[in-house]
VOGU-3710 file (C-alpha; in Angstrom, 3 decimals, decimal comma):
1> mkiakafwli> -4,520/-10,707/-8,927  -0,926/-11,664/-9,206  -0,176/-8,409/-10,781  -0,785/-6,766/-7,355  2,139/-8,495/-6,016  4,278/-7,250/-8,846  3,122/-3,690/-8,443  3,745/-3,999/-4,609  7,415/-5,261/-5,280  7,902/-2,438/-7,806
11> slflflglll> 6,652/0,068/-5,222  9,222/-1,102/-2,909  12,101/-0,494/-5,134  10,739/2,809/-6,305  10,575/3,983/-2,760  13,991/2,956/-1,970  15,288/4,684/-5,047  13,339/7,862/-4,226  14,567/7,765/-0,700  18,140/7,309/-1,546
21> fnhanapelm> 18,069/9,980/-4,357  16,449/12,407/-1,858  19,089/11,629/0,860  21,885/12,352/-1,479  20,493/15,545/-2,892  18,538/17,043/-0,107  19,508/20,098/1,914  20,907/19,406/5,352  17,920/20,916/6,981  14,472/20,173/5,614
31> vlpfsesffs> 11,241/22,102/6,259  7,959/20,197/6,442  5,280/21,943/4,482  2,413/20,868/6,628  2,875/23,316/9,462  1,716/26,968/9,864  4,940/28,373/11,184  7,681/28,162/8,563  10,682/27,068/10,525  9,193/25,371/13,558
41> haitknhffy> 9,066/21,910/12,028  12,455/21,786/10,402  14,227/18,353/10,476  17,624/17,272/9,365  17,712/15,007/6,257  18,924/12,012/8,443  15,802/12,335/10,473  13,689/12,554/7,308  15,539/9,499/5,973  15,138/7,316/8,890
51> gslsifmlsn> 11,609/8,477/9,675  10,480/7,824/6,145  12,112/4,448/6,089  10,582/3,322/9,359  6,968/4,451/8,444  7,362/2,597/5,106  8,786/-0,500/6,738  6,219/-0,564/9,511  3,361/-0,058/7,101  4,490/-2,802/4,728
61> llfmitgrvy> 5,173/-5,142/7,679  1,704/-4,665/8,927  0,321/-5,403/5,355  2,592/-8,558/5,225  1,425/-9,814/8,575  -2,212/-9,053/7,803  -1,874/-10,961/4,510  -0,619/-14,004/6,467  -3,116/-13,843/9,402  -6,213/-14,348/7,278
71> plasdklpip> -6,368/-18,157/7,855  -6,665/-17,537/11,581  -9,582/-15,102/11,333  -11,538/-16,549/8,466  -14,779/-16,939/10,409  -14,824/-13,273/11,241  -14,070/-11,711/7,910  -16,828/-10,050/6,020  -16,287/-12,124/2,923  -19,297/-12,180/0,374
81> qkaiwltntq> -20,479/-15,761/-0,003  -18,322/-16,897/2,865  -20,131/-20,352/2,993  -19,006/-21,206/-0,599  -15,380/-19,991/0,013  -15,053/-21,956/3,241  -16,430/-25,255/1,905  -13,169/-27,290/1,812  -9,342/-26,891/2,018  -8,891/-26,110/-1,742
91> trrllfemln> -11,402/-23,327/-1,711  -9,994/-21,893/1,533  -6,555/-21,979/-0,032  -7,850/-20,125/-3,082  -9,580/-17,717/-0,768  -6,402/-16,998/1,219  -4,236/-16,644/-1,845  -6,837/-14,118/-3,150  -6,956/-12,217/0,126  -3,076/-12,091/0,213
101> dwtkglaflf> -2,983/-10,689/-3,301  -5,756/-8,093/-2,522  -3,742/-7,064/0,541  -0,651/-6,591/-1,603  -2,687/-4,391/-3,853  -3,745/-2,240/-0,908  -0,151/-2,054/0,320  0,836/-0,838/-3,126  -1,640/1,936/-2,917  -0,472/2,887/0,556
111> nalimtimgi> 3,141/2,810/-0,771  2,159/5,089/-3,624  0,449/7,476/-1,097  3,543/7,574/1,206  5,866/8,203/-1,860  3,693/11,113/-2,963  3,702/12,663/0,484  7,375/12,222/0,512  7,444/13,833/-2,955  5,636/16,821/-1,691
121> iidfndvymh> 8,155/17,236/1,119  11,180/16,904/-1,270  9,504/19,337/-3,717  8,917/21,894/-0,971  12,629/21,884/-0,061  14,002/21,743/-3,567  14,683/24,885/-5,619  15,055/23,151/-8,996  12,275/20,570/-9,115  8,624/21,556/-8,868
131> yqlhlvivle> 5,924/19,016/-9,354  2,264/19,389/-8,741  1,685/16,405/-6,510  -1,433/17,552/-4,675  -3,784/16,204/-7,416  -1,954/12,896/-7,469  -2,901/12,481/-3,737  -6,558/13,053/-4,611  -6,255/10,434/-7,421  -4,445/7,887/-5,088
141> lilllawlga> -7,274/8,322/-2,503  -9,849/7,635/-5,195  -7,927/4,620/-6,301  -7,675/3,415/-2,645  -11,405/3,778/-2,098  -12,079/1,981/-5,427  -9,780/-0,878/-4,229  -11,530/-1,235/-0,977  -14,896/-1,381/-2,800  -13,457/-3,804/-5,265
151> fyfifnkten> -13,061/-6,294/-2,333  -16,750/-7,196/-2,627  -16,683/-7,560/-6,437  -13,689/-9,636/-6,318  -14,944/-12,153/-3,763  -18,281/-12,211/-5,105  -17,005/-13,928/-8,283  -17,246/-17,595/-7,328  -16,788/-19,313/-10,766  -13,364/-20,667/-9,712
161> vrellavq> -14,709/-21,917/-6,471  -17,709/-23,625/-8,196  -15,360/-25,153/-10,656  -13,191/-26,637/-7,723  -16,359/-27,991/-6,169  -17,646/-29,477/-9,329  -14,338/-31,345/-9,913  -14,701/-32,985/-6,531
//
């Protein structure tokens, strides 16, 4: 699960690189491809830069806060085999570390989704680069659903917890 933190950290740097590259090379007026009328939703590249950066920062801040708030709401979480996980302080610590790592994996997938949507907007406004990113969004949504479903498989594995309890 520690690999989720590494992927999350890499996604932060990739986003910043993509955002800075786009800001340097984007036209002064950018059109959003998600509207019916062609020029009704045009924004400046500065608005796009600061809007993308604020959405990205707020979503990552939300995931960071969520990853740290788990100890306060451990009784209300729908964790499989909760009684085993909440046995003592060591098992609780292991649970909260795993929950924090799982949240970082979820943040990585959201970051990838934000970067893909940003890439679609960049692609729509660029004359030279054309990528087919619509299928990537579908793949990312499938991965996101798989990661949400993996929550129950990850926390159903209690071998580490049982080993901690056997040592005591």
